[in-house]
C-alpha positions in Angstrom: 0.0 0.0 0.0 3.0 2.3 0.8 0.9 4.7 2.7 3.8 7.0 3.3 4.5 7.6 -0.3 0.9 8.1 -1.4 0.0 11.7 -2.4 -2.6 13.4 -0.4 -5.9 13.5 -2.7 -7.9 16.8 -2.8 -11.3 15.4 -3.9 -13.2 12.3 -3.0 -13.2 11.1 -6.6 -10.3 11.0 -9.0 -11.9 10.8 -12.4 -15.1 9.8 -14.4 -15.3 8.2 -17.7 -17.9 6.8 -20.2 -16.6 4.1 -22.5 -18.0 1.8 -25.1 -18.2 1.7 -29.0 -18.4 4.7 -31.2 -21.6 6.0 -32.8 -20.7 4.8 -36.3 -20.5 1.0 -36.5 -18.3 1.4 -39.6 -15.6 2.7 -37.3 -15.7 -0.2 -34.8 -12.5 -2.3 -34.5 -12.8 -6.0 -33.9 -10.9 -7.5 -31.0 -8.1 -9.9 -31.7 -8.7 -13.6 -31.0 -6.8 -15.0 -28.0 -3.8 -17.2 -28.6 -5.3 -20.0 -26.5 -8.9 -21.1 -26.2 -12.0 -19.0 -26.8 -14.0 -16.5 -24.8 -17.5 -17.7 -24.3 -20.2 -15.1 -25.3 -23.0 -14.1 -22.9 -26.5 -15.3 -23.7 -28.1 -13.6 -26.7 -24.7 -11.9 -27.8 -23.5 -11.5 -31.4 -20.6 -13.8 -32.1 -18.0 -11.1 -32.3 -16.1 -8.8 -29.8 -15.2 -5.2 -30.5 -12.6 -3.0 -28.9 -14.0 -0.4 -26.4 -12.9 3.3 -26.6 -13.3 6.2 -24.2 -16.3 8.2 -25.3 -15.9 11.0 -22.7 -14.1 11.7 -19.4 -13.4 14.2 -16.7 -10.6 15.2 -16.6 -10.1 14.9 -20.3 -7.9 12.2 -21.8 -5.4 14.6 -23.2 -4.8 16.5 -20.0 -2.0 14.2 -18.6 -0.3 11.0 -19.4 -0.9 9.6 -16.0 -4.6 10.4 -16.3 -4.7 8.7 -19.7 -3.0 5.6 -18.3 -5.4 5.4 -15.5 -8.5 5.9 -17.8 -7.3 3.2 -20.2 -6.8 0.8 -17.3 -10.3 1.6 -16.1 -11.7 1.1 -19.5 -10.2 -2.5 -19.7 -11.6 -3.2 -16.2 -15.0 -2.0 -17.2 -15.1 -4.4 -20.2 -13.0 -7.5 -19.2 -14.3 -9.3 -22.3 -14.3 -6.3 -24.6 -17.7 -5.1 -26.1 -20.4 -7.6 -26.9 -23.6 -6.6 -28.9 -26.7 -8.5 -27.6 -30.0 -9.2 -29.5 -33.4 -9.8 -28.1 -36.8 -8.2 -27.6 -36.1 -7.3 -23.9 -33.1 -5.3 -22.5 -30.4 -7.3 -20.8 -29.8 -6.8 -17.1 -27.6 -3.8 -16.0 -24.7 -4.9 -13.8 -22.2 -3.3 -11.8 -18.8 -4.3 -10.3 -15.8 -2.8 -8.6 -12.1 -3.1 -9.5 -8.7 -2.1 -8.4 -6.0 -0.5 -10.6 -2.5 -1.2 -9.1 -0.3 1.1 -11.2 2.8 0.9 -9.0 3.8 0.6 -5.2 2.7 4.2 -4.6 -0.3 4.6 -7.0 -3.4 2.6 -6.6 -6.9 3.5 -7.8 -10.3 2.0 -6.8 -13.1 2.2 -9.3 -16.8 1.3 -9.7 -18.3 0.6 -13.0 -22.0 0.4 -14.1 -22.9 -1.3 -17.4 -26.1 0.0 -19.1 -27.6 -0.9 -22.5 -28.9 1.3 -25.2 -31.3 0.3 -28.2 -29.5 0.6 -31.5 -31.4 2.7 -34.1 -32.4 1.4 -37.4 -29.4 2.8 -39.2 -26.9 1.3 -36.8 -28.8 -2.0 -36.7 -28.5 -2.3 -40.5 -24.9 -1.6 -40.3 -24.5 -4.3 -37.6 -26.4 -6.7 -39.9 -24.0 -5.9 -42.8 -21.0 -6.6 -40.5 -22.5 -9.8 -39.4 -23.2 -10.9 -43.0 -19.4 -10.4 -43.8 -18.0 -12.0 -40.7 -20.6 -14.7 -39.8 -21.0 -17.4 -42.5 -24.1 -19.0 -40.9 -25.9 -15.6 -40.2 -29.6 -15.5 -40.9 -31.2 -12.1 -41.4 -34.1 -11.3 -39.2 -36.1 -8.1 -40.1 -37.4 -7.2 -36.7 -34.3 -8.1 -34.6 -33.4 -5.6 -31.9 -29.7 -4.8 -31.0 -28.6 -3.6 -27.6 -25.3 -1.8 -27.3 -23.5 -1.7 -23.9 -21.9 1.4 -22.3 -20.1 1.6 -19.0 -20.1 4.6 -16.6 -17.2 4.6 -14.1 -15.9 6.5 -11.1 -12.3 6.4 -10.0 -11.2 7.3 -6.4 -8.0 7.0 -4.3 -10.2 5.5 -1.5 -11.7 2.0 -1.6 -15.3 3.3 -1.3 -17.0 0.6 -3.2 -20.5 0.7 -1.6 -20.6 4.5 -1.3 -19.7 5.2 -4.9 -21.6 2.2 -6.3 -24.9 3.3 -4.6 -24.4 6.9 -5.7 -23.7 5.9 -9.4 -26.7 3.5 -9.5 -29.1 5.9 -7.8 -28.2 8.9 -10.0 -28.5 6.9 -13.2 -31.9 5.4 -12.4 -33.0 9.0 -11.7 -31.4 10.7 -14.7 -31.2 8.0 -17.4 -33.8 9.8 -19.5 -31.7 13.0 -19.5 -28.0 12.1 -19.7 -27.0 15.7 -20.2 -28.4 16.7 -16.8 -26.8 13.6 -15.3 -23.4 14.7 -16.4 -23.9 18.3 -15.7 -25.4 18.0 -12.2 -24.5 14.8 -10.5 -21.0 14.1 -12.0 -19.8 17.7 -11.4 -21.3 17.4 -7.9 -19.3 14.2 -7.0 -16.2 15.3 -8.7 -16.0 18.5 -6.7 -16.7 16.8 -3.4 -13.8 17.5 -1.0 -11.6 14.7 0.2 -12.6 13.8 3.9 -10.0 13.3 6.6 -9.6 10.3 8.8 -12.4 9.7 11.2 -14.7 12.1 9.2 -18.2 11.0 8.2 -18.9 11.2 4.5 -22.6 12.1 3.7 -24.1 12.3 0.2 -27.8 13.3 0.3 -30.2 11.5 -2.1 -34.0 11.9 -2.6 -35.3 10.0 0.5 -32.1 9.1 2.3 -28.5 10.0 2.5 -25.5 7.7 1.8 -22.8 7.7 4.5 -19.5 6.2 5.4 -17.4 6.7 8.5 -13.7 7.1 7.6 -11.3 4.8 9.6 -8.6 6.1 11.9 -5.8 4.6 9.9 -5.2 4.3 6.3 -5.2 0.5 6.2 -8.6 0.4 7.9 -10.9 1.0 4.9 -13.6 -1.5 4.6 -16.5 -0.2 2.5 -17.8 -3.6 1.3 -19.5 -6.7 2.9 -17.3 -9.8 3.6 -20.1 -12.3 4.2 -20.6 -13.1 0.4 -17.3 -15.1 0.4 -18.6 -17.3 3.3 -21.9 -17.8 1.5 -20.0 -19.0 -1.6 -17.3 -21.2 0.0 -17.5 -23.6 2.9 -15.4 -22.8 6.0 -12.7 -25.5 5.3 -12.2 -24.0 1.8 -12.0 -20.5 3.4 -9.4 -21.6 5.8 -7.4 -23.2 3.0 -7.7 -19.9 1.0 -6.4 -17.9 4.0 -3.7 -20.3 4.5 -2.6 -19.9 0.8 -2.8 -16.1 1.2 -0.2 -16.1 4.1 2.1 -18.7 2.4 5.3 -17.6 0.7 4.1 -18.6 -2.8 0.7 -17.0 -2.3 -0.9 -17.6 -5.8 -4.7 -17.5 -5.8 -7.0 -17.4 -8.9 -10.5 -16.6 -8.2 -13.2 -17.5 -10.8 -16.9 -16.6 -11.1 -19.4 -15.6 -13.7 -20.1 -12.3 -11.9 -17.3 -9.7 -11.9 -18.7 -8.0 -8.7 -18.2 -11.2 -6.7 -14.4 -11.4 -7.8 -13.5 -8.0 -6.3 -15.5 -8.7 -3.1 -13.7 -12.1 -2.6 -10.3 -10.5 -3.3 -10.8 -7.6 -1.0 -12.1 -10.0 1.7 -8.9 -12.1 1.5 -6.7 -9.0 1.5 -8.5 -7.5 4.5 -8.3 -10.7 6.5 -4.6 -10.9 6.1 -4.0 -7.2 6.5 -1.5 -8.0 9.2 0.9 -9.2 6.5 0.2 -6.1 4.2 -0.2 -7.7 0.9 2.5 -6.6 -1.6 2.1 -9.1 -4.5 0.3 -8.6 -7.8 -3.3 -7.8 -7.1 -5.8 -7.7 -10.1 -9.4 -8.5 -8.8 -10.8 -8.1 -12.4 -8.3 -9.3 -15.1 -8.8 -8.5 -18.8 -9.3 -11.5 -21.1 -6.3 -10.6 -23.3 -3.9 -10.3 -20.3 -5.0 -13.4 -18.4 -2.4 -15.8 -20.0 0.5 -13.4 -19.1 -0.8 -12.8 -15.5 -1.1 -16.3 -14.6 2.5 -17.0 -15.5 3.9 -14.3 -13.2 6.7 -15.7 -11.1 5.7 -13.8 -7.8 2.7 -14.0 -5.7 -0.6 -12.7 -6.9 -4.4 -12.7 -6.4 -6.2 -12.7 -9.7 -10.0 -12.5 -10.5 -10.9 -14.1 -13.8 -14.4 -14.7 -15.2 -15.5 -18.2 -15.9 -16.0 -17.3 -19.6 -12.1 -17.0 -19.9 -11.3 -20.4 -18.2 -10.0 -21.9 -21.5 -7.6 -19.0 -22.0 -4.9 -20.2 -19.5 -3.4 -23.1 -17.6 -3.1 -22.5 -13.9 0.3 -23.2 -12.3 0.6 -26.3 -10.1 1.2 -24.5 -6.9 -1.7 -22.0 -7.5 -5.2 -22.4 -5.9 -7.9 -22.2 -8.4 -11.1 -21.2 -6.5 -14.5 -21.6 -8.2 -16.8 -19.2 -6.2 -19.9 -20.3 -8.1 -19.5 -24.1 -7.4 -17.7 -24.0 -3.9 -14.6 -25.7 -5.3 -10.8 -25.2 -4.5 -8.5 -26.9 -7.0 -4.7 -27.2 -6.5 -1.8 -29.7 -7.0 0.2 -28.4 -4.0 -2.0 -27.5 -1.1 -0.4 -24.9 1.3 1.2 -26.3 4.5 1.7 -23.3 6.6 -0.7 -24.6 9.2 -0.4 -28.0 10.8 -3.4 -30.3 10.6 -4.3 -29.6 14.2 -4.0 -25.8 13.7 -6.1 -26.1 10.6 -8.9 -28.0 12.4 -8.7 -25.7 15.3 -9.2 -22.7 13.0 -12.1 -24.4 11.2 -13.8 -24.9 14.6 -13.3 -21.4 15.8 -14.7 -20.0 12.5 -17.6 -22.4 12.9 -18.3 -21.2 16.3 -18.0 -17.5 15.3 -20.6 -18.1 12.6 -23.0 -20.0 14.8 -22.5 -23.2 12.9 -25.5 -22.5 10.5 -23.9 -21.0 7.5 -25.8 -21.8 4.3 -23.9 -22.0 1.0 -26.3 -20.1 -1.2 -23.8 -18.8 -3.9 -23.5 -15.3 -5.1 -25.9 -13.0 -3.5 -28.6 -11.3 -5.7 -27.4 -7.8 -5.2 -24.0 -8.7 -6.8 -25.8 -10.3 -9.8 -27.9 -7.3 -10.9 -27.5 -3.6 -10.4 -31.3 -3.1 -10.0 -32.9 -6.1 -8.3 -36.5 -6.1 -9.1 -36.2 -2.9 -11.1 -35.3 -0.7 -8.2 -32.3 0.5 -6.4 -31.4 -1.4 -3.1 -28.5 0.4 -1.4 -25.7 -1.9 -0.2 -23.9 0.6 2.1 -25.0 2.5 5.2 -27.8 5.1 4.8 -29.6 7.7 6.8 -33.4 8.0 6.2 -34.5 11.6 5.5 -38.1 11.3 5.0 -40.8 8.5 4.6 -40.7 5.1 6.2 -37.9 2.6 6.3 -35.9 2.2 3.1 -35.1 -1.3 1.8 -31.4 -2.0 1.7 -29.0 -5.0 1.7 -28.7 -6.4 5.2 -26.2 -8.9 6.6 -27.5 -12.5 7.2 -28.3 -13.6 10.7 -25.4 -15.8 11.0 -22.7 -13.3 10.1 -20.6 -12.0 12.9 -17.7 -9.9 11.5 -16.0 -9.1 14.8 -15.7 -12.7 15.8 -14.5 -13.8 12.4 -11.9 -11.0 12.4 -10.7 -12.0 15.9 -10.1 -15.5 14.7 -8.2 -14.3 11.6 -6.0 -11.8 13.4 -5.2 -14.4 16.1 -4.0 -17.0 13.4 -2.0 -14.4 11.5 -0.3 -13.1 14.6 0.4 -16.7 15.8 2.1 -17.5 12.5 4.4 -14.5 13.1 5.6 -15.8 16.5 7.9 -18.7 17.5 6.7 -21.4 19.8 8.3 -24.1 21.9 12.2 -24.5 21.6 12.4 -21.8 18.9 10.8 -19.3 21.2 13.5 -20.1 23.8 16.5 -19.8 21.6 15.3 -17.4 18.9 12.7 -15.3 20.7 9.0 -15.1 20.4 9.0 -13.1 17.2 10.2 -14.6 14.0 13.1 -12.9 12.3 12.6 -12.2 8.6 14.9 -13.8 6.0 18.3 -12.1 5.9 18.8 -10.9 2.3 20.4 -7.8 0.7 16.8 -6.5 0.3 13.7 -7.3 2.0 11.2 -9.6 0.6 8.6 -6.8 0.5 10.9 -4.6 -1.7 11.7 -7.5 -3.9 8.1 -8.3 -4.5 7.4 -4.8 -5.3 10.3 -4.6 -7.8 9.2 -7.8 -9.5 5.6 -6.6 -9.6 6.6 -3.3 -11.1 8.9 -4.9 -13.7 6.2 -7.2 -14.7 3.7 -4.3 -14.8 6.0 -2.3 -17.0 6.6 -5.2 -19.3 2.8 -5.7 -19.6 2.3 -1.9 -20.2 4.9 -2.0 -22.9 3.2 -5.0 -24.5 -0.2 -3.4 -24.2 1.3 -0.1 -25.6 2.7 -2.0 -28.5 -0.5 -3.8 -29.2 -2.3 -0.4 -28.9 0.2 1.1 -31.3 -0.5 -1.8 -33.7 -4.3 -1.2 -33.4 -3.9 2.5 -33.8 -1.6 2.1 -36.8 -4.1 -0.2 -38.3 -6.8 2.3 -37.6 -4.6 5.1 -38.9 -3.8 3.2 -42.2 -7.5 2.6 -42.6 -8.3 6.2 -42.0 -5.4 7.2 -44.3 -6.9 5.1 -47.1 -10.3 6.8 -46.6 -8.6 10.2 -46.6 -6.7 9.4 -49.8 -9.9 8.1 -51.4 -11.6 11.2 -50.3 -8.9 13.4 -51.7 -9.0 11.8 -55.1 -12.8 12.4 -55.1 -12.2 16.0 -54.2 -9.7 16.5 -57.0 -12.1 15.0 -59.5 -14.7 17.4 -58.2 -12.3 20.3 -58.4 -11.6 19.6 -62.2 -15.4 19.3 -62.7 -15.9 22.6 -60.9 -13.1 24.2 -63.0 -14.8 23.2 -66.2 -18.2 24.4 -64.9 -16.5 27.7 -63.9 -15.3 28.3 -67.5 -18.9 27.6 -68.7 -20.1 30.0 -66.1 -17.7 32.8 -67.5 -18.9 32.3 -71.0 -22.5 32.4 -69.6 -21.7 35.7 -67.8 -20.5 37.3 -71.0 -23.6 36.3 -72.8 -25.7 37.6 -69.8 -23.8 41.1 -70.2 -24.9 41.4 -73.8 -28.5 40.5 -72.9 -28.3 43.0 -70.0 -27.5 45.8 -72.5 -30.4 44.8 -74.7 -32.7 44.6 -71.8 -31.7 48.2 -70.7 -32.8 49.5 -74.1 -36.1 47.6 -73.8 -36.5 48.9 -70.3 -36.3 52.5 -71.6 -38.9 51.8 -74.3 -41.0 50.2 -71.7 -40.8 53.2 -69.4 -42.1 55.5 -72.2 -44.9 53.2 -73.0 -45.7 53.1 -69.3 -46.0 56.8 -69.1 -48.3 56.8 -72.0 -50.4 54.0 -70.5 -50.5 55.9 -67.1 -52.2 58.9 -68.9 -54.7 56.6 -70.6 -55.4 55.0 -67.2 -56.0 58.5 -65.6 -58.5 59.4 -68.3 -60.2 56.1 -67.8 -60.5 56.8 -64.1 -62.3 60.1 -64.8 -64.7 58.3 -67.2 -65.3 55.7 -64.6 -66.2 58.4 -62.0 -68.8 60.0 -64.4 -70.2 56.6 -65.2 -70.5 55.9 -61.4 -72.6 59.0 -60.9 -74.9 57.9 -63.8 -75.0 54.5 -62.5 -76.2 55.7 -59.0 -79.0 57.7 -60.7 -80.1 54.7 -62.7 -80.1 52.6 -59.5 -82.4 55.1 -57.8 -84.8 54.9 -60.7 -84.7 51.2 -60.7 -85.5 51.2 -57.0 -88.5 53.4 -57.6 -89.7 51.2 -60.5 -89.3 48.2 -58.2 -91.4 49.8 -55.5 -94.1 50.7 -58.1 -94.0 47.1 -59.4 -94.5 45.8 -55.8 -97.6 48.0 -55.4 -98.9 46.8 -58.7 -98.3 43.2 -57.7 -100.3 43.9 -54.4 -103.2 45.4 -56.3 -103.1 42.4 -58.7 -103.2 40.0 -55.8 -106.1 41.8 -54.3 -108.0 41.8 -57.7 -107.2 38.0 -57.9 -108.7 37.4 -54.5 -111.8 39.5 -55.4 -112.2 37.4 -58.5 -111.9 34.2 -56.5 -114.6 35.5 -54.1 -116.9 36.4 -57.0 -116.4 32.9 -58.4 -117.3 31.4 -55.1 -120.4 33.6 -54.8 -121.5 32.6 -58.4 -121.0 29.0 -57.5 -123.1 29.4 -54.3 -125.9 31.2 -56.3 -125.9 28.3 -58.9 -126.2 25.7 -56.2 -128.9 27.8 -54.4 -130.8 27.9 -57.7 -130.6 24.2 -58.2 -131.7 23.6 -54.7 -134.8 25.9 -55.2 -135.6 24.0 -58.4 -135.4 20.7 -56.6 -137.7 22.0 -53.8 -140.2 23.1 -56.4 -140.3 19.8 -58.0 -140.8 18.1 -54.7 -143.7 20.5 -54.0 -145.3 19.6 -57.3 -144.9 15.9 -56.5 -146.6 16.5 -53.2 -149.5 18.3 -54.9 -149.9 15.5 -57.4 -149.8 12.9 -54.6 -152.5 14.8 -52.7 -154.6 14.9 -55.8 -154.2 11.2 -56.3 -155.2 10.5 -52.7 -158.2 12.7 -53.0 -159.4 11.0 -56.2 -158.8 7.6 -54.5 -160.9 8.7 -51.6 -163.7 9.9 -53.9 -163.9 6.6 -55.6 -163.8 4.7 -52.4 -166.8 6.8 -51.1 -168.7 6.0 -54.3 -168.1 2.3 -53.8 -169.3 2.5 -50.2 -172.4 4.4 -51.3 -173.3 1.8 -53.9 -172.6 -1.0 -51.5 -175.2 0.4 -49.1 -178.1 -0.1 -51.6 -177.3 -3.6 -52.6 -179.6 -5.9 -50.5 -178.6 -9.1 -52.2 -175.1 -8.8 -51.0 -176.3 -8.2 -47.4 -178.6 -11.3 -47.5 -175.7 -13.3 -48.8 -173.6 -12.3 -45.9 -176.3 -13.1 -43.4 -177.0 -16.5 -44.9 -173.2 -17.5 -45.0 -172.7 -16.3 -41.5 -175.5 -18.4 -40.0 -174.3 -21.6 -41.8 -170.8 -21.5 -40.5 -171.3 -20.2 -37.0 -171.3 -23.5 -35.3 -168.2 -24.8 -37.0 -165.9 -21.9 -36.3 -167.1 -20.7 -32.9 -164.3 -22.6 -31.1 -161.6 -21.6 -33.6 -162.6 -17.9 -33.3 -162.2 -18.1 -29.5 -158.7 -19.6 -29.8 -157.7 -17.0 -32.2 -158.9 -14.1 -30.0 -156.8 -15.5 -27.1 -153.7 -15.7 -29.3 -154.3 -12.1 -30.5 -154.4 -11.0 -26.9 -151.2 -12.6 -26.0 -149.3 -11.3 -29.0 -150.2 -7.8 -28.4 -149.9 -5.0 -30.9 -147.5 -6.8 -33.2 -150.1 -9.4 -34.0 -152.7 -6.8 -34.6 -150.4 -4.9 -36.9 -149.7 -8.0 -38.9 -153.4 -8.9 -39.1 -154.3 -5.4 -40.3 -151.5 -5.6 -42.9 -152.9 -8.9 -44.2 -156.4 -7.6 -44.2 -155.3 -4.5 -46.2 -153.6 -6.9 -48.8 -156.8 -9.0 -49.5 -158.8 -6.3 -51.1 -162.2 -5.0 -50.4 -164.0 -8.2 -51.3 -162.0 -10.5 -49.1 -162.1 -8.0 -46.1 -165.9 -7.8 -46.3 -166.2 -11.5 -46.6 -164.2 -12.0 -43.3 -166.0 -9.3 -41.4 -169.4 -10.7 -42.4 -168.4 -14.2 -41.5 -167.2 -13.0 -38.0 -170.3 -10.9 -37.5 -172.4 -14.0 -38.4 -170.4 -16.1 -35.9 -170.7 -13.6 -33.1 -174.1 -12.5 -33.6 -175.7 -15.7 -34.8 -178.4 -15.4 -32.2 -179.3 -11.8 -33.2 -181.8 -10.8 -35.8 -181.3 -9.8 -39.4 -182.5 -6.2 -38.8 -180.0 -5.7 -36.0 -177.2 -6.8 -38.2 -178.2 -4.6 -41.1 -178.5 -1.5 -38.8 -175.1 -2.0 -37.3 -173.6 -2.5 -40.8 -175.0 0.7 -42.0 -173.8 2.6 -39.0 -170.3 1.3 -39.5 -170.2 2.4 -43.2 -171.5 5.8 -42.2 -168.8 6.3 -39.6 -166.1 5.2 -42.1 -167.4 7.7 -44.6 -167.2 10.5 -42.1 -163.7 9.5 -41.1 -162.4 9.5 -44.6 -163.9 12.9 -45.4 -162.2 14.2 -42.1 -158.9 12.8 -43.0 -159.0 14.3 -46.5 -159.8 17.7 -45.2 -157.0 17.6 -42.5 -154.3 16.4 -45.0 -155.1 19.1 -47.4 -155.0 21.7 -44.7 -151.8 20.4 -43.4 -150.2 20.4 -46.9 -151.2 24.0 -47.6 -150.1 25.2 -44.1 -146.8 23.4 -44.6 -146.1 25.1 -47.9 -146.9 28.6 -46.5 -144.7 28.1 -43.4 -141.8 26.9 -45.6 -142.0 30.1 -47.7 -142.1 32.3 -44.7 -139.2 30.5 -43.1 -137.1 30.8 -46.3 -137.8 34.6 -46.4 -136.9 35.1 -42.8 -133.6 33.1 -43.3 -132.6 35.2 -46.4 -133.3 38.5 -44.5 -131.1 37.4 -41.5 -128.2 36.2 -43.5 -128.4 39.4 -45.7 -128.0 41.4 -42.5 -125.0 39.4 -41.5 -123.3 39.8 -44.8 -124.1 43.5 -44.7 -122.4 43.8 -41.4 -119.2 41.9 -42.7 -119.1 43.9 -45.9 -119.2 47.0 -44.0 -115.5 46.6 -43.1 -114.5 46.3 -46.8 -113.8 49.2 -49.2 -116.4 50.5 -51.7 -114.7 48.6 -54.5 -114.4 45.3 -52.7 -118.0 45.3 -51.1 -120.4 42.9 -53.1 -123.9 43.8 -54.0 -126.6 43.3 -51.3 -128.9 41.2 -53.6 -126.1 38.8 -54.5 -125.2 38.4 -50.8 -128.8 37.7 -49.8 -129.2 35.1 -52.6 -125.9 33.5 -51.6 -126.7 33.3 -47.9 -130.2 32.1 -48.5 -129.0 29.2 -50.4 -125.7 28.3 -48.9 -127.1 25.8 -46.6 -129.4 23.9 -48.9 -128.6 20.3 -49.5 -130.8 19.2 -52.3 -134.0 18.2 -50.3 -137.3 19.8 -50.0 -136.5 21.0 -46.5 -133.0 21.7 -45.3 -131.3 19.3 -42.9 -130.0 22.0 -40.6 -131.5 22.4 -37.2 -132.0 26.1 -37.9 -134.5 25.4 -40.7 -138.0 26.6 -39.8 -140.0 24.6 -42.5 -142.8 22.8 -40.7 -143.3 19.1 -41.0 -145.7 17.5 -43.5 -148.0 15.0 -42.0 -147.7 11.4 -43.1 -149.8 10.9 -46.3 -151.1 7.5 -45.4 -154.8 6.6 -45.3 -155.7 6.6 -41.6 -158.6 4.1 -41.7 -159.0 0.6 -40.5 -161.2 -1.1 -43.1 -163.8 -0.5 -45.8 -166.0 -3.5 -44.7 -169.6 -2.7 -44.1 -169.6 -4.7 -40.7 -170.3 -2.5 -37.7 -168.6 -5.1 -35.4 -165.1 -5.0 -36.9 -162.5 -4.9 -34.2 -159.4 -5.5 -36.2 -156.4 -3.3 -35.1 -155.3 -0.4 -37.3 -151.7 0.3 -38.4 -151.8 4.0 -38.6 -151.0 6.8 -36.1 -153.8 9.0 -35.1 -153.9 12.5 -36.4 -154.4 13.8 -32.8 -151.1 12.2 -31.8 -149.4 13.9 -34.7 -150.8 17.2 -33.7 -149.8 16.7 -30.0 -146.2 15.8 -30.9 -143.8 18.4 -29.6 -141.0 17.4 -32.0 -140.6 19.0 -35.5 -141.3 16.9 -38.5 -140.1 16.7 -42.2 -141.1 14.8 -45.4 -138.4 12.5 -46.8 -139.4 10.8 -50.1 -138.3 7.5 -51.3 -136.3 9.1 -54.0 -134.3 11.2 -51.5 -133.6 8.2 -49.3 -133.0 5.4 -51.8 -131.9 7.4 -54.7 -135.1 6.6 -56.8 -137.6 8.9 -58.2 -141.1 8.8 -56.6 -142.7 9.7 -59.9 -143.6 6.0 -60.6 -145.6 5.9 -57.3 -147.6 9.1 -57.9 -150.4 8.7 -60.4 -153.5 10.8 -61.0 -155.1 8.3 -63.3 -158.4 7.0 -62.0 -158.6 3.3 -61.2 -161.4 0.8 -61.9 -163.7 -0.1 -59.0 -162.2 -3.5 -58.3 -158.7 -2.1 -58.0 -159.4 1.0 -56.0 -158.7 -0.7 -52.7 -155.3 -1.9 -54.0 -154.4 1.6 -55.1 -155.3 2.9 -51.6 -153.1 0.3 -50.0 -150.3 1.1 -52.3 -150.6 4.8 -51.4 -149.7 3.7 -47.8 -146.3 2.7 -48.8 -143.5 4.9 -47.5 -143.8 7.6 -50.1 -143.4 10.0 -47.2 -142.6 9.1 -43.6 -142.7 11.1 -40.4 -139.2 11.5 -38.9 -138.6 13.3 -35.6 -135.6 15.7 -35.6 
């Protein structure tokens, strides 16, 4: 460590760098294949390695040779296998690990690296595909294949602050990964300017919810900012004891192997801290680069090397070296160390077992050393101070771990190995004397280590020179090619320039011609300007005339609108006149129909009167015929006995059936004619009055005939009077209706102008006939036409029997007079659509058919209807 020669640092960190491959894949340099074996690729990686390069650093790479040497060493430690491009739909896990750069006996740097992944854009992905087509014979092109390019962020410090710087780097990246510019400007500058603490100081770096902290030790050799228990979770206690025994032996060659680079540094630092009594001075490379593994293993002096399992085929370990597989709990060697006796070794194993409570579980590499963000979040590994919120999740030591007890056992063993015991303690003292040589073993080891380091640096520099020369030759070829292209372009531009000169001369000639044309154009422009001014004056005059014409047009439009209104009024007046004319025509036709109906009524009355006159003549003649009367009497006495019982039965039936039976019998009697009716009446009279005398029968018969004649005459006079009265009332009602409607129309016409008001006579005629419907009497309830009585013969029979009791089928005139409802005449033609002219007949009938004519006159020529 050479604490006395170490320069005092001014800041907590020494440098910051970002390394990886360049932006253009065409400038990537393939890594040389190793002389022995083959490096295994990670899962999903492309079958090719590329050399990394420093993309940015602070301080800059060109500032100092010592800084450049340190940054190149850190770049090799960040990518121990060089750069691998991965493929897959999901991003590979981000990992972090620590490393140590042992430049010389007075210059040692401690670093922390975080490997992150970036998705390649389409252009770079296509370039990668082209490179793979050229280098990989069995490559299959996949269109939607995603490429992931790794980059490494690293901090260097002169203090072994693995947990502190590792937590800070991971926390700041997960917070600023979407804005890398702010990350570099804010967080990197913040930690680079953090002042270097002194011994026993507390270093505190505030985060969002908590603060990272570390208590500096009281001595320069007491730094321990990492967990030691992962080594005991990977190796059993006997293997740990053998590893410690090899670390304190004179040969002291240890090769640590694991798939995880973070575990290699933790194991190497644990071994060196446990044997800090001996102050390790040999070669110390916790994370070795793949291309240097073969030379490092063959070093003649003691060393502790950390090599990934992927590089196992690149070297052959020496026989006296311990090959430790941390992933599988294996320790392989041909010459085990013999510093401890078997009893001492057993005692040490028992003491370590007691210190760890005898329940250590070999679980392999811890999860926080496999991935930088376990479960997608940051889990701090060092000490923290919670600033806000609840408890923060962090990596805690297992229950079985007791560091103080373990370190007590380790210190006791190391101190005991440095003292004599038994006879040697009596004769040589309790403390062993070092080997007597011209130089101490410590200085010799440092010299050998530095010589080997210089030789390796020279070899690496030569290799870098070869690589740079190859790149320079490539760039020189590109520049030469570009120069040739530029020379060809210069010749082309020269020819084009000559053409341009000729074109300029022709343009000068055309310019002179254009000037002459411009002068002529100016003169023409002045002439046209005068014409335009004159046209503007003409346009102003025309505008004035146009305004006057528009006013005239507006006046004409207003007059046209008035004329259109007058025309519309005239059109409405004409339509009203048409409607009035149509109403007058309709009223005229209605009056004609009423006149025709009145004539039919008069004719019907005349036929009835003539029929009644004939009937009276028949009755008068029948009174003087004694032979007929004798015949009736004779027939009545002969059949009286046979039909007496039947007559009584018929009378009972008639009484039960009521008026309907009587109406039916009256109808049948009326259809038999005068002769049949008289025959039945005489027969019934003979049956009822068989015991009476002939004189009584004749007197009664004569009395009945006389009453019948009187009724007939009364009916005729009443019907005639009713018909005449009905016609008079109808005329008066029509006059009254015309007068009332004329007054109404006059009132409404009063609101109109003198030109629009119709004549009073036309209005009266229209209103008087507007409600007619084609019948003799109007159907409106407002009509005042009185009803016409039913023109039906209201008599029961024409038989000469005085004892006739047959029911009549007519309504008494008294009942018609007493009816409070109004009546109207409806003819058959108006109801059924047929003309009643075929019923009305004024022609006299013969005597034997007069009775049938009278019965037919009772058909519903006119019926009484209540309104």
